[in-house]
C-alpha positions as CSV (number, residue, x, y, z in Angstrom):
1,X,-41.3,-4.0,57.2
2,X,-41.3,-2.7,53.7
3,X,-42.7,-5.2,51.4
4,X,-41.4,-5.7,47.7
5,X,-42.7,-7.2,44.8
6,X,-41.4,-10.2,43.7
7,X,-40.0,-8.5,40.0
8,X,-38.5,-6.1,41.8
9,X,-36.7,-8.4,44.1
10,X,-35.6,-10.3,41.5
11,X,-34.6,-7.3,39.2
12,X,-32.2,-6.1,42.0
13,X,-30.7,-9.7,43.2
14,X,-29.6,-9.2,39.4
15,X,-28.1,-6.1,40.1
16,X,-26.0,-6.7,42.9
17,X,-24.6,-9.9,41.4
18,X,-23.1,-7.9,38.8
19,X,-21.7,-5.5,41.6
20,X,-20.3,-8.6,42.9
21,X,-18.6,-9.9,40.0
22,X,-20.4,-12.0,38.5
23,X,-21.8,-12.5,34.5
24,X,-23.7,-9.5,33.4
25,X,-27.3,-10.3,33.4
26,X,-27.7,-8.9,29.9
27,X,-25.6,-8.5,26.5
28,X,-27.4,-8.3,23.3
29,X,-27.0,-9.4,19.9
30,X,-25.6,-6.8,17.3
31,X,-28.8,-6.1,15.0
32,X,-28.6,-5.0,10.9
33,X,-29.3,-1.5,10.6
34,X,-33.3,-0.6,10.7
35,X,-34.8,2.5,9.9
36,X,-35.4,5.0,13.1
37,X,-39.0,4.6,13.9
38,X,-40.1,8.7,12.9
39,X,-40.7,11.4,15.9
40,X,-44.3,12.2,14.9
41,X,-44.9,12.9,11.2
42,X,-41.5,13.6,10.3
43,X,-39.9,11.5,7.8
44,X,-36.4,10.4,8.0
45,X,-33.4,9.2,6.3
46,X,-31.5,8.2,9.7
47,X,-31.0,4.0,10.6
48,X,-30.5,2.6,13.8
49,X,-28.8,-0.6,14.7
50,X,-28.4,-2.3,18.1
51,X,-24.6,-3.2,19.1
52,X,-25.3,-4.6,22.4
53,X,-27.4,-3.6,26.1
54,X,-25.2,-3.5,29.1
55,X,-27.2,-3.8,32.5
56,X,-30.3,-5.7,33.9
57,X,-33.5,-4.0,35.0
58,X,-31.9,-0.7,33.4
59,X,-28.6,-0.1,32.0
60,X,-27.3,1.4,28.6
61,X,-27.8,0.2,25.0
62,X,-24.9,1.2,22.6
63,X,-26.0,1.8,18.8
64,X,-24.8,3.0,15.6
65,X,-26.6,5.7,13.9
66,X,-26.3,6.7,10.4
67,X,-27.7,9.4,7.6
68,X,-28.4,7.6,4.6
69,X,-29.7,10.9,3.0
70,X,-28.5,14.1,1.7
71,X,-28.9,16.8,4.1
72,X,-28.3,16.9,8.3
73,X,-30.9,15.5,10.3
74,X,-31.5,16.0,14.0
75,X,-31.6,12.8,16.4
76,X,-33.5,12.9,19.4
77,X,-34.0,8.9,21.7
78,X,-37.6,10.1,23.2
79,X,-39.8,7.1,22.7
80,X,-37.7,4.7,21.4
81,X,-37.9,1.5,22.9
82,X,-36.1,-2.0,22.6
83,X,-38.1,-5.3,22.6
84,X,-36.7,-8.8,23.2
85,X,-36.1,-11.6,21.2
86,X,-38.3,-14.6,21.9
87,X,-41.8,-15.3,22.1
88,X,-43.6,-12.5,24.1
89,X,-45.4,-14.9,26.5
90,X,-42.0,-16.0,27.8
91,X,-39.9,-12.8,26.8
92,X,-38.5,-10.5,29.6
93,X,-38.8,-6.7,30.2
94,X,-38.9,-4.2,26.9
95,X,-36.6,-1.1,27.8
96,X,-37.4,2.5,26.9
97,X,-35.2,5.3,26.4
98,X,-35.3,8.4,28.8
99,X,-33.3,11.1,29.5
100,X,-30.3,12.5,28.4
101,X,-27.9,9.6,25.8
102,X,-24.3,9.9,25.4
103,X,-21.9,10.7,21.9
104,X,-18.4,9.0,21.3
105,X,-16.6,12.1,20.7
106,X,-13.4,10.1,20.2
107,X,-10.1,11.2,22.3
108,X,-13.0,13.7,24.1
109,X,-14.6,11.1,25.4
110,X,-18.4,10.3,26.0
111,X,-20.7,13.3,26.3
112,X,-24.3,13.6,27.3
113,X,-26.7,15.2,24.9
114,X,-30.6,15.5,24.2
115,X,-30.6,16.0,20.9
116,X,-27.6,15.4,17.7
117,X,-27.6,16.5,14.4
118,X,-26.3,14.2,11.9
119,X,-24.6,15.0,8.8
120,X,-25.6,13.6,5.6
121,X,-23.1,10.2,5.2
122,X,-22.4,10.1,9.2
123,X,-22.5,7.1,11.7
124,X,-22.5,7.8,15.1
125,X,-21.9,5.8,17.9
126,X,-24.1,6.2,21.0
127,X,-25.4,4.9,24.5
128,X,-28.7,5.0,25.2
129,X,-30.3,5.2,29.2
130,X,-33.0,2.7,29.2
131,X,-35.3,1.6,31.6
132,X,-37.7,-1.5,31.8
133,X,-41.1,-0.2,30.8
134,X,-42.5,-3.6,32.0
135,X,-42.9,-3.6,35.6
136,X,-44.3,-7.3,35.9
137,X,-41.7,-9.3,33.6
138,X,-38.4,-10.6,34.7
139,X,-34.8,-8.8,33.6
140,X,-32.8,-9.8,30.6
141,X,-30.6,-13.2,31.3
142,X,-27.3,-13.3,30.2
143,X,-27.0,-13.2,26.3
144,X,-30.8,-11.8,26.0
145,X,-30.9,-10.3,22.1
146,X,-32.9,-7.3,21.5
147,X,-33.8,-5.3,18.1
148,X,-34.9,-1.4,18.4
149,X,-39.1,-1.2,18.4
150,X,-40.4,-0.3,14.9
151,X,-42.4,2.4,16.0
152,X,-42.0,4.8,19.1
153,X,-43.9,5.2,22.3
154,X,-47.1,6.7,22.2
155,X,-46.5,10.6,22.7
156,X,-48.8,10.9,25.7
157,X,-46.5,8.3,27.4
158,X,-43.1,9.5,25.6
159,X,-44.2,13.2,27.0
160,X,-44.8,11.5,30.4
161,X,-42.2,9.8,31.2
162,X,-40.0,12.7,29.3
163,X,-41.0,15.4,31.8
164,X,-40.9,13.1,34.8
165,X,-37.3,11.9,33.9
166,X,-36.1,15.6,33.4
167,X,-37.7,16.6,37.3
168,X,-35.8,13.3,38.6
169,X,-32.6,14.6,37.3
170,X,-33.3,17.9,38.3
171,X,-34.2,16.9,41.6
172,X,-30.5,15.4,42.0
173,X,-28.6,18.4,40.9
174,X,-28.3,17.3,37.2
175,X,-26.4,13.9,38.0
176,X,-28.2,11.5,36.0
177,X,-26.5,8.4,37.8
178,X,-28.0,9.7,41.0
179,X,-31.5,9.5,39.6
180,X,-31.3,6.4,37.9
181,X,-33.8,4.8,40.6
182,X,-35.9,7.6,40.6
183,X,-36.4,7.4,37.0
184,X,-37.0,3.9,36.8
185,X,-39.8,4.3,39.8
186,X,-41.3,7.1,37.4
187,X,-41.1,5.4,33.8
188,X,-43.0,2.1,35.9
189,X,-45.4,4.5,37.2
190,X,-46.2,6.3,33.8
191,X,-46.7,3.1,32.3
192,X,-49.1,1.7,34.2
193,X,-51.0,4.7,34.8
194,X,-52.9,4.0,31.6
195,X,-51.4,0.7,29.8
196,X,-50.7,1.1,26.2
197,X,-50.0,-2.0,23.9
198,X,-46.6,-2.2,22.2
199,X,-44.8,-4.2,19.9
200,X,-43.6,-7.5,21.5
201,X,-47.0,-7.6,23.7
202,X,-48.3,-10.5,25.6
203,X,-52.2,-11.8,25.1
204,X,-54.0,-10.1,27.7
205,X,-51.0,-8.1,28.6
206,X,-51.4,-5.3,31.3
207,X,-48.7,-3.2,33.8
208,X,-48.8,-4.3,37.5
209,X,-47.7,-1.6,39.9
210,X,-44.1,-2.4,41.3
211,X,-44.5,-1.7,45.2
212,X,-40.8,-0.5,45.4
213,X,-39.9,2.9,45.7
214,X,-37.8,5.1,44.1
215,X,-36.0,5.9,47.4
216,X,-35.8,2.0,47.9
217,X,-34.1,1.8,44.7
218,X,-31.9,4.1,45.3
219,X,-31.1,2.4,48.5
220,X,-29.9,-0.3,46.3
221,X,-28.2,1.4,44.0
222,X,-25.9,2.5,46.9
223,X,-25.5,-1.1,47.9
224,X,-24.5,-1.6,44.2
225,X,-22.3,1.5,44.1
226,X,-20.3,-0.1,47.6
227,X,-19.9,-3.7,45.7
228,X,-18.4,-2.3,43.2
229,X,-15.5,-0.2,44.9
230,X,-15.3,-3.6,46.9
231,X,-14.5,-5.3,43.7
232,X,-12.3,-2.8,42.1
233,X,-10.4,-2.6,45.5
234,X,-10.4,-6.3,45.7
235,X,-8.7,-6.7,41.9
236,X,-6.3,-4.0,42.9
237,X,-4.6,-6.0,46.2
238,X,-4.3,-9.0,43.3
């Protein structure tokens, strides 16, 4: 019989509870605008603020991005991560961006992008797909606040996560939603292969390999989708 880590089981229980109609496990508080962490040595006039986080072990972070400069600048989400409010010793997992993000196109809906040019003075609303980067920590509870990390993930870790995320999405025919479980597994794997201290680090913290495989994560996501369909059908019958 497959063995699951306690952290993984707790995370999946939270996901199923949300699908069954119970309160969402996390709803981050809006933050003030802060300077967007630089990508490499390139300076930027972009500023970012987190409006809310919707999800548990992984989910989507709604952010606003504005260009306070006088020329257009390109935004990429690679390496961005969210740090939970509270003391590191008791705070839940941190969340790292991976894969395409979505841009609010108004009447055109949300459009997936890898890069976004932001005009001078413009403000854009985005949804970043984010994943747990601390496999040994608990998932965030309802009302947990987050903030954007002051720096990006180290380049080597960012590149590894980006490459594995791209491969997982390609494997699933380009469908991001079908790749969530596999991406989460790859993010944990990349993070734990060579632990790097980040903002919000606990004393003597180090990663803990999750015993859950990407296939097991996808099985539970299938359960999540089934429960969501049941919830919709139940609401339609009322």
